[in-house]
N, C-alpha and C positions, 0 to 999 in steps of 0.2 A: 893242704887240701883242701879243694873250693866244693862246698857247698852245691844242692842242685838248683837252687835257688840265685844262687852266684853264678853259676856254668849260665841258667836261661837269663839274665841280666846281662853278662858279659858278650851275650849273642844279641842281644837286642831287642829281643822281649820282654815288657815292662811285665808290673806283677798285674795290673790291669788287662794288658793281655792274655796274662796266664791262665789270671779266674774268669775272663770270658771266655776263653777255650774249653777250661775244663766243665764251665757250665752248660756248654753246648755239649760238649762231649755227656757228659752224664744226661742231657734232656736224652738226646741221642738213644743210651745205651736201656733209660726207663720208658723210650717209646718202643723198642726192642723187648725188652722183657713183657709190656702190656700187649701188645702184636701177640705173641707166641703164647701167651697165656690163652687168648680170643683163641687163636687157630686150634691149638687144646682141647677149649670147649666144643668146638665146632665137629672135631674129630669125634668125642666123645658121643656128641648126637647121632653120628653118623654108625658109631656103634650099636647104640642103645633101639636106632630104628632099624636101619639094614642090615645089623650083625655084621659087621666089617668086619677085620683086625685092627688096631691102629693105625697100623701103617696103609694097607690100603684105603682106608679112610682118609689120611692124608695125601694118597696119589691121586683121590678122587675130588678132592678143595684143589689140587693143585692144576688136576687136567681142567676144571668148570673155570678156576680163573686163565689160563691160560686159551681156552675154546672161545670165553666169553673179552680178555681182553682185561681184565676185570682185577684190580690186586687181592692177591689169597690173602688180607685181613679183613679186605669190604666181601670177601664171597663170605667167607666164617660167621662175620657180625652179621650178615644177610640169614645166615642158615639158623645163627642162635634166636633172633629175632623171632622168624617162622618154627622155631621148636619153643619159644614163649605164645606165639598167637598170629603174629603179623604175619600178613601175605606173605609169597617169596616173588622177588621180581621176576618176570618170566623168562626171559635170558637166561637165568640164572637154575630156575624149576628145572626148565628144560633140558640144560649140559648137566643137571644135577643126574637125573633121572636119568640119561644118558650116558653117563657116567660109572651110574651104580651098575644099570643094566650088563655095560662090556664087563665091566671088575667079576660082576656075580657069573657070566657068561664065561669070564674065563676062566674063575673058582670050579666053574663047572667039566669043564673042557680042560684040565691043563695039559693034553699030552698032544695037545689041535698045535698048529702052527699058525699065526695070527694072519 
């Protein structure tokens, strides 16, 4: 029976290469967790300010990201900074207002087709 380490060595991957690959994967996972937490905090801001559901808050963030071609986690960071007193970048602010209005209008007229 061979161990996983022996199998990797047999397949040509050295211990150094394995360690480097695992460090890279670990860094990517840490970044994903941090980004997810940032997005969750931004959704919380939308819930508190606009009284949106968590799902609707996420959809608003996603919509703003798509319409501005700015990454979702960057939109979330801007929204958190705004909640802490910094100005909201103009394209983000405009799209955020539009997305919230669209979602609010949809909630008020759920039987109307778009």
